[in-house]
C-alpha positions as a Python dict, from the first residue, in 0.01 Angstrom:
ca = {
    (1, 'M'): (0, 0, 0),
    (2, 'S'): (384, 95, -161),
    (3, 'D'): (632, 207, 26),
    (4, 'Y'): (962, 37, -140),
    (5, 'S'): (1004, 237, -463),
    (6, 'L'): (1177, 531, -480),
    (7, 'I'): (1075, 928, -597),
    (8, 'S'): (1327, 1111, -809),
    (9, 'W'): (1338, 1473, -831),
    (10, 'N'): (1603, 1745, -977),
    (11, 'E'): (1671, 2035, -715),
    (12, 'A'): (1917, 2328, -770),
    (13, 'G'): (2088, 2109, -1069),
    (14, 'I'): (2115, 1847, -836),
    (15, 'E'): (1999, 1503, -859),
    (16, 'R'): (1798, 1377, -552),
    (17, 'S'): (1586, 1056, -440),
    (18, 'A'): (1398, 931, -121),
    (19, 'R'): (1144, 654, -66),
    (20, 'W'): (777, 723, -164),
    (21, 'Y'): (513, 577, 35),
    (22, 'S'): (107, 587, -57),
    (23, 'E'): (-121, 396, 158),
    (24, 'K'): (-341, 381, -165),
    (25, 'G'): (-109, 203, -368),
    (26, 'M'): (-20, 502, -586),
    (27, 'P'): (308, 410, -791),
    (28, 'A'): (555, 721, -772),
    (29, 'P'): (531, 977, -985),
    (30, 'R'): (744, 926, -1269),
    (31, 'R'): (777, 1348, -1358),
    (32, 'V'): (857, 1591, -1023),
    (33, 'L'): (898, 1943, -971),
    (34, 'V'): (990, 2108, -716),
    (35, 'I'): (757, 2411, -592),
    (36, 'D'): (737, 2698, -357),
    (37, 'D'): (503, 2948, -234),
    (38, 'R'): (569, 3112, -589),
    (39, 'M'): (356, 2881, -739),
    (40, 'T'): (7, 2987, -866),
    (41, 'A'): (-285, 2771, -842),
    (42, 'D'): (-312, 2799, -1209),
    (43, 'V'): (-26, 2730, -1318),
    (44, 'A'): (2, 2405, -1079),
    (45, 'Y'): (-356, 2262, -1165),
    (46, 'R'): (-239, 2264, -1538),
    (47, 'L'): (99, 2047, -1454),
    (48, 'V'): (-80, 1809, -1279),
    (49, 'C'): (-322, 1760, -1519),
    (50, 'E'): (-57, 1755, -1733),
    (51, 'G'): (122, 1422, -1498),
    (52, 'T'): (381, 1602, -1318),
    (53, 'A'): (355, 1603, -972),
    (54, 'L'): (488, 1865, -751),
    (55, 'L'): (711, 1851, -421),
    (56, 'W'): (656, 2179, -219),
    (57, 'K'): (909, 2303, -53),
    (58, 'G'): (753, 2629, 87),
    (59, 'D'): (522, 2669, 390),
    (60, 'F'): (311, 2436, 495),
    (61, 'Q'): (29, 2606, 525),
    (62, 'N'): (22, 2756, 186),
    (63, 'A'): (15, 2415, 59),
    (64, 'R'): (-316, 2342, 208),
    (65, 'Q'): (-440, 2639, 32),
    (66, 'L'): (-282, 2509, -322),
    (67, 'L'): (-441, 2226, -230),
    (68, 'Q'): (-769, 2365, -155),
    (69, 'A'): (-739, 2604, -449),
    (70, 'L'): (-664, 2288, -658),
    (71, 'A'): (-995, 2139, -561),
    (72, 'R'): (-1208, 2407, -656),
    (73, 'R'): (-1115, 2405, -987),
    (74, 'I'): (-1144, 2058, -1037),
    (75, 'D'): (-1490, 2052, -869),
    (76, 'K'): (-1603, 2321, -1141),
    (77, 'K'): (-1563, 2015, -1389),
    (78, 'R'): (-1778, 1828, -1179),
    (79, 'L'): (-2009, 1561, -1377),
    (80, 'A'): (-2347, 1678, -1426),
    (81, 'H'): (-2605, 1390, -1297),
    (82, 'K'): (-2851, 1438, -1596),
    (83, 'T'): (-2609, 1401, -1877),
    (84, 'T'): (-2625, 1023, -1913),
    (85, 'S'): (-2875, 747, -1981),
    (86, 'S'): (-2832, 483, -1747),
    (87, 'P'): (-2750, 379, -1400),
    (88, 'T'): (-2457, 185, -1492),
    (89, 'E'): (-2357, 457, -1745),
    (90, 'L'): (-2399, 709, -1437),
    (91, 'F'): (-2178, 565, -1184),
    (92, 'H'): (-1889, 439, -1423),
    (93, 'R'): (-1842, 825, -1528),
    (94, 'Y'): (-1893, 933, -1161),
    (95, 'R'): (-1657, 644, -1038),
    (96, 'Q'): (-1391, 780, -1344),
    (97, 'T'): (-1442, 1151, -1214),
    (98, 'Q'): (-1373, 1079, -872),
    (99, 'S'): (-1071, 882, -961),
    (100, 'Q'): (-959, 1166, -1179),
    (101, 'R'): (-997, 1393, -888),
    (102, 'A'): (-811, 1173, -646),
    (103, 'R'): (-478, 1118, -910),
    (104, 'I'): (-499, 1498, -941),
    (105, 'L'): (-513, 1600, -587),
    (106, 'G'): (-269, 1334, -490),
    (107, 'S'): (34, 1506, -699),
    (108, 'L'): (71, 1727, -401),
    (109, 'L'): (387, 1604, -221),
    (110, 'I'): (584, 1691, 90),
    (111, 'P'): (852, 1536, 241),
    (112, 'F'): (880, 1353, 586),
    (113, 'N'): (1175, 1296, 796),
    (114, 'A'): (1223, 917, 913),
    (115, 'D'): (1059, 1008, 1272),
    (116, 'H'): (720, 1112, 1083),
    (117, 'S'): (818, 1509, 1123),
    (118, 'I'): (746, 1728, 832),
    (119, 'P'): (1045, 1973, 746),
    (120, 'L'): (824, 2299, 622),
    (121, 'R'): (753, 2596, 773),
    (122, 'R'): (462, 2573, 981),
    (123, 'A'): (391, 2209, 960),
    (124, 'P'): (217, 2058, 1239),
    (125, 'D'): (308, 1800, 1444),
    (126, 'V'): (179, 1444, 1281),
    (127, 'R'): (460, 1186, 1427),
    (128, 'L'): (179, 1042, 1666),
    (129, 'E'): (-72, 1011, 1376),
    (130, 'C'): (189, 904, 1096),
    (131, 'L'): (305, 679, 1370),
    (132, 'E'): (-4, 487, 1453),
    (133, 'A'): (-123, 486, 1118),
    (134, 'H'): (210, 312, 930),
    (135, 'G'): (416, 257, 1215),
    (136, 'P'): (807, 368, 1282),
    (137, 'R'): (978, 398, 966),
    (138, 'T'): (1416, 419, 924),
    (139, 'E'): (1423, 648, 629),
    (140, 'A'): (1275, 1007, 508),
    (141, 'Y'): (1016, 938, 239),
    (142, 'I'): (778, 1162, 35),
    (143, 'A'): (398, 1131, 57),
    (144, 'S'): (71, 1309, -91),
    (145, 'L'): (-42, 1587, 83),
    (146, 'C'): (-416, 1466, 18),
    (147, 'E'): (-354, 1163, 197),
    (148, 'L'): (-204, 1281, 514),
    (149, 'Q'): (-501, 1480, 555),
    (150, 'G'): (-652, 1162, 526),
    (151, 'L'): (-461, 1036, 808),
    (152, 'I'): (-532, 1299, 1044),
    (153, 'G'): (-886, 1302, 975),
    (154, 'A'): (-868, 924, 1070),
    (155, 'F'): (-702, 984, 1373),
    (156, 'E'): (-952, 1271, 1497),
    (157, 'W'): (-1247, 950, 1393),
    (158, 'R'): (-991, 702, 1658),
    (159, 'K'): (-976, 923, 1897),
    (160, 'K'): (-1345, 1048, 1920),
    (161, 'G'): (-1500, 731, 1834),
    (162, 'I'): (-1845, 649, 1711),
    (163, 'A'): (-2168, 648, 2002),
    (164, 'L'): (-2354, 343, 1963),
    (165, 'P'): (-2579, 347, 2269),
    (166, 'A'): (-2693, -42, 2198),
    (167, 'L'): (-2352, -115, 2308),
    (168, 'G'): (-2341, 140, 2591),
    (169, 'G'): (-1978, 257, 2499),
    (170, 'R'): (-1833, 394, 2169),
    (171, 'I'): (-1640, 209, 1835),
    (172, 'H'): (-1296, 396, 1754),
    (173, 'P'): (-1209, 288, 1394),
    (174, 'H'): (-815, 280, 1326),
    (175, 'Y'): (-688, 393, 1032),
    (176, 'G'): (-744, 158, 695),
    (177, 'V'): (-1030, 28, 871),
    (178, 'F'): (-1389, 115, 752),
    (179, 'A'): (-1567, 309, 996),
    (180, 'P'): (-1934, 219, 1101),
    (181, 'I'): (-2095, 562, 1054),
    (182, 'R'): (-2432, 364, 870),
    (183, 'S'): (-2557, 240, 1175),
    (184, 'E'): (-2878, 126, 1000),
    (185, 'Y'): (-2748, -253, 965),
    (186, 'V'): (-2647, -244, 1306),
    (187, 'D'): (-2988, -184, 1408),
    (188, 'L'): (-3120, -479, 1194),
    (189, 'V'): (-2908, -717, 1389),
    (190, 'I'): (-2997, -550, 1692),
    (191, 'N'): (-3383, -591, 1601),
    (192, 'T'): (-3422, -958, 1441),
    (193, 'P'): (-3516, -1219, 1663),
    (194, 'L'): (-3262, -1522, 1697),
    (195, 'P'): (-3306, -1891, 1598),
    (196, 'R'): (-3518, -2077, 1816),
    (197, 'Q'): (-3240, -2326, 1888),
    (198, 'V'): (-3005, -2040, 1966),
    (199, 'T'): (-2863, -2031, 2383),
    (200, 'A'): (-2579, -1890, 2537),
    (201, 'Q'): (-2348, -2211, 2502),
    (202, 'S'): (-2419, -2170, 2076),
    (203, 'V'): (-2143, -2003, 1867),
    (204, 'A'): (-2171, -1765, 1650),
    (205, 'F'): (-1942, -1640, 1335),
    (206, 'D'): (-1872, -1270, 1234),
    (207, 'I'): (-1751, -1286, 905),
    (208, 'G'): (-1582, -971, 798),
    (209, 'T'): (-1552, -803, 1124),
    (210, 'G'): (-1357, -474, 1056),
    (211, 'T'): (-1413, -287, 1393),
    (212, 'G'): (-1522, -529, 1571),
    (213, 'I'): (-1900, -376, 1589),
    (214, 'L'): (-2126, -658, 1510),
    (215, 'A'): (-1899, -924, 1731),
    (216, 'A'): (-1984, -707, 2022),
    (217, 'V'): (-2334, -654, 1916),
    (218, 'L'): (-2367, -1052, 1910),
    (219, 'A'): (-2203, -1056, 2247),
    (220, 'R'): (-2430, -782, 2390),
    (221, 'R'): (-2734, -1026, 2270),
    (222, 'G'): (-2608, -1334, 2489),
    (223, 'F'): (-2381, -1552, 2279),
    (224, 'Q'): (-2062, -1645, 2501),
    (225, 'R'): (-1858, -1719, 2203),
    (226, 'I'): (-1802, -1527, 1893),
    (227, 'V'): (-1552, -1607, 1670),
    (228, 'A'): (-1469, -1301, 1423),
    (229, 'T'): (-1286, -1278, 1114),
    (230, 'D'): (-1107, -1070, 890),
    (231, 'L'): (-816, -1080, 653),
    (232, 'D'): (-706, -762, 714),
    (233, 'V'): (-436, -711, 1043),
    (234, 'R'): (-538, -370, 1097),
    (235, 'A'): (-888, -507, 1105),
    (236, 'I'): (-816, -719, 1384),
    (237, 'N'): (-659, -539, 1618),
    (238, 'C'): (-899, -278, 1593),
    (239, 'A'): (-1142, -518, 1675),
    (240, 'R'): (-974, -677, 1946),
    (241, 'E'): (-905, -319, 2091),
    (242, 'N'): (-1267, -176, 2070),
    (243, 'L'): (-1393, -536, 2189),
    (244, 'T'): (-1119, -492, 2485),
    (245, 'H'): (-1285, -161, 2598),
    (246, 'L'): (-1599, -250, 2597),
    (247, 'G'): (-1518, -538, 2848),
    (248, 'I'): (-1647, -814, 2570),
    (249, 'V'): (-1308, -924, 2456),
    (250, 'T'): (-1307, -1268, 2644),
    (251, 'Q'): (-1607, -1350, 2427),
    (252, 'V'): (-1476, -1319, 2077),
    (253, 'D'): (-1168, -1519, 1945),
    (254, 'L'): (-1047, -1291, 1647),
    (255, 'V'): (-908, -1498, 1341),
    (256, 'Q'): (-729, -1346, 1034),
    (257, 'T'): (-856, -1573, 747),
    (258, 'N'): (-1058, -1506, 448),
    (259, 'L'): (-1410, -1585, 542),
    (260, 'F'): (-1487, -1861, 752),
    (261, 'P'): (-1317, -1952, 1040),
    (262, 'E'): (-1266, -2366, 1098),
    (263, 'G'): (-1591, -2522, 1251),
    (264, 'Q'): (-1956, -2464, 1265),
    (265, 'A'): (-2213, -2199, 1448),
    (266, 'S'): (-2542, -2169, 1504),
    (267, 'L'): (-2558, -1810, 1395),
    (268, 'I'): (-2335, -1649, 1110),
    (269, 'V'): (-2357, -1270, 1003),
    (270, 'C'): (-2193, -1116, 713),
    (271, 'N'): (-2205, -731, 616),
    (272, 'P'): (-1989, -794, 270),
    (273, 'P'): (-1912, -451, 62),
    (274, 'W'): (-2224, -385, -118),
    (275, 'I'): (-2118, -247, -473),
    (276, 'P'): (-1914, -498, -728),
    (277, 'A'): (-1658, -271, -905),
    (278, 'R'): (-1269, -238, -862),
    (279, 'P'): (-1212, -32, -526),
    (280, 'S'): (-945, 267, -576),
    (281, 'S'): (-799, 237, -212),
    (282, 'P'): (-758, -22, 57),
    (283, 'L'): (-1033, 139, 260),
    (284, 'E'): (-1292, 99, -29),
    (285, 'H'): (-1287, -283, -1),
    (286, 'A'): (-1564, -234, 252),
    (287, 'I'): (-1759, -82, 18),
    (288, 'F'): (-1637, -220, -335),
    (289, 'D'): (-1633, -616, -388),
    (290, 'P'): (-1484, -652, -777),
    (291, 'E'): (-1726, -891, -933),
    (292, 'S'): (-1945, -959, -556),
    (293, 'R'): (-1652, -1201, -512),
    (294, 'M'): (-1675, -1204, -109),
    (295, 'L'): (-2075, -1193, -165),
    (296, 'W'): (-2043, -1498, -354),
    (297, 'G'): (-1817, -1667, -154),
    (298, 'F'): (-2003, -1599, 225),
    (299, 'L'): (-2320, -1760, -16),
    (300, 'H'): (-2125, -2049, -128),
    (301, 'G'): (-1954, -2132, 170),
    (302, 'L'): (-2221, -2100, 454),
    (303, 'S'): (-2413, -2405, 430),
    (304, 'L'): (-2103, -2578, 510),
    (305, 'H'): (-2060, -2408, 841),
    (306, 'L'): (-2407, -2386, 952),
    (307, 'A'): (-2486, -2609, 1252),
    (308, 'P'): (-2817, -2763, 1230),
    (309, 'E'): (-3110, -2549, 1203),
    (310, 'G'): (-2890, -2291, 1232),
    (311, 'E'): (-2920, -1930, 1029),
    (312, 'G'): (-2726, -1715, 824),
    (313, 'W'): (-2774, -1335, 879),
    (314, 'L'): (-2637, -1179, 524),
    (315, 'I'): (-2659, -800, 565),
    (316, 'L'): (-2676, -654, 207),
    (317, 'S'): (-2762, -290, 37),
    (318, 'D'): (-2970, -329, -304),
    (319, 'F'): (-2736, 15, -392),
    (320, 'A'): (-2582, -217, -707),
    (321, 'E'): (-2934, -280, -790),
    (322, 'H'): (-3048, 39, -859),
    (323, 'L'): (-2756, 73, -1042),
    (324, 'G'): (-2800, -198, -1258),
    (325, 'L'): (-2487, -327, -1142),
    (326, 'R'): (-2646, -630, -1018),
    (327, 'T'): (-3032, -783, -1020),
    (328, 'R'): (-3226, -912, -742),
    (329, 'A'): (-3257, -1238, -956),
    (330, 'E'): (-2880, -1288, -938),
    (331, 'L'): (-2847, -1262, -604),
    (332, 'L'): (-3185, -1509, -560),
    (333, 'A'): (-3013, -1762, -819),
    (334, 'A'): (-2689, -1725, -619),
    (335, 'I'): (-2871, -1803, -272),
    (336, 'D'): (-3072, -2098, -502),
    (337, 'A'): (-2733, -2277, -572),
    (338, 'A'): (-2558, -2260, -315),
    (339, 'G'): (-2835, -2497, -130),
    (340, 'L'): (-2973, -2146, 93),
    (341, 'K'): (-3344, -2086, 113),
    (342, 'V'): (-3480, -1741, 253),
    (343, 'L'): (-3652, -1743, 608),
    (344, 'S'): (-3708, -1421, 584),
    (345, 'K'): (-3600, -1058, 476),
    (346, 'S'): (-3580, -696, 658),
    (347, 'D'): (-3545, -370, 513),
    (348, 'V'): (-3487, -33, 670),
    (349, 'K'): (-3394, 285, 488),
    (350, 'P'): (-3042, 468, 548),
    (351, 'Y'): (-3036, 729, 715),
    (352, 'H'): (-2676, 909, 652),
    (353, 'K'): (-2686, 1264, 515),
    (354, 'R'): (-2595, 1180, 144),
    (355, 'V'): (-2942, 1032, 92),
    (356, 'A'): (-3101, 1399, 89),
    (357, 'D'): (-2775, 1550, -121),
    (358, 'T'): (-2975, 1639, -401),
    (359, 'S'): (-2628, 1750, -576),
    (360, 'D'): (-2499, 1391, -574),
    (361, 'P'): (-2489, 1279, -911),
    (362, 'L'): (-2590, 933, -732),
    (363, 'H'): (-2896, 1114, -592),
    (364, 'A'): (-3139, 932, -746),
    (365, 'A'): (-3000, 543, -640),
    (366, 'R'): (-2909, 665, -302),
    (367, 'A'): (-3289, 780, -199),
    (368, 'A'): (-3403, 463, -335),
    (369, 'E'): (-3163, 252, -151),
    (370, 'L'): (-3291, -14, 132),
    (371, 'T'): (-3069, -219, 360),
    (372, 'S'): (-3173, -552, 421),
    (373, 'L'): (-3098, -840, 664),
    (374, 'W'): (-3176, -1161, 520),
    (375, 'R'): (-3224, -1507, 694),
    (376, 'L'): (-3123, -1798, 530),
    (377, 'T'): (-3081, -2169, 611),
    (378, 'A'): (-2972, -2491, 463),
    (379, 'K'): (-3217, -2643, 241),
}
């Protein structure tokens, strides 16, 4: 996140500046041109492709239309997914294309007052959305219109929530916390038999809790004490709110830490990021794990935190294997090197809508993907 640098521009011959804010951590643009409703989409597209950010001072709804026009021009040049020779090369080109798309669309900027209101004609009232995501501010600032749209979408997700019949309620993801819309991994944790030695008095750990969804599943399965960890304070607050609404917050200790809390547990559950690549925004940390650091960290620390005869449940997609980013042999070798053995493995095919999207450049890998729950124990 970047909200301490300044963005500067010339407006009617006067040099102006304001605080720059980017949830994605994008640096403040160096070249900024003030534009309004007279700007055409073709000229705007050429300018942003050349590296010029556009600070909008016209009608807000026209800014939205310009952003849509920029997106259409980008999508005309989408990567053709049959032009590369390997899944790995295809993935890296796809990520590069997505990064360029995000940079171009993120170059259309709008001003905000210190109270998060937008000083543009026909601008919506987004003060509550911005306040919940960013907290109070004391100065006016400039931010990307594209990021604002993502913030508004996240706010709607938070209000509506995600229905989870197995929990008898809904999970409400906060802004910046990954939404558990791929619920097949939840089904794996619900349906896998608990270790025979587990009792209601046993302790369970949920590593990387996010919205708190797996901690809630463990509580529903009878655990009276669960320790749920996450490094992100937003995730901790999100999980606390969800567990409170579900009436099980007293069963869960929430700890802000990297990976494991102190002590041992009879069951330790972890659903780490499944793609070993660099994230391009804070939200992508739930999907992308550079060099599989969280995965390897979980495996190598697991045996130290397992109670005698305890189990670690690793929930992991094999998507990276189909992309050539990690091999099954590497995963098995890491499990062995960590002093662990595999008791069993359960698989489920993802059923999210992207699996059926044949226009997706990564469709072949998505169609072959399996999500697995690996039951691990110390040797």
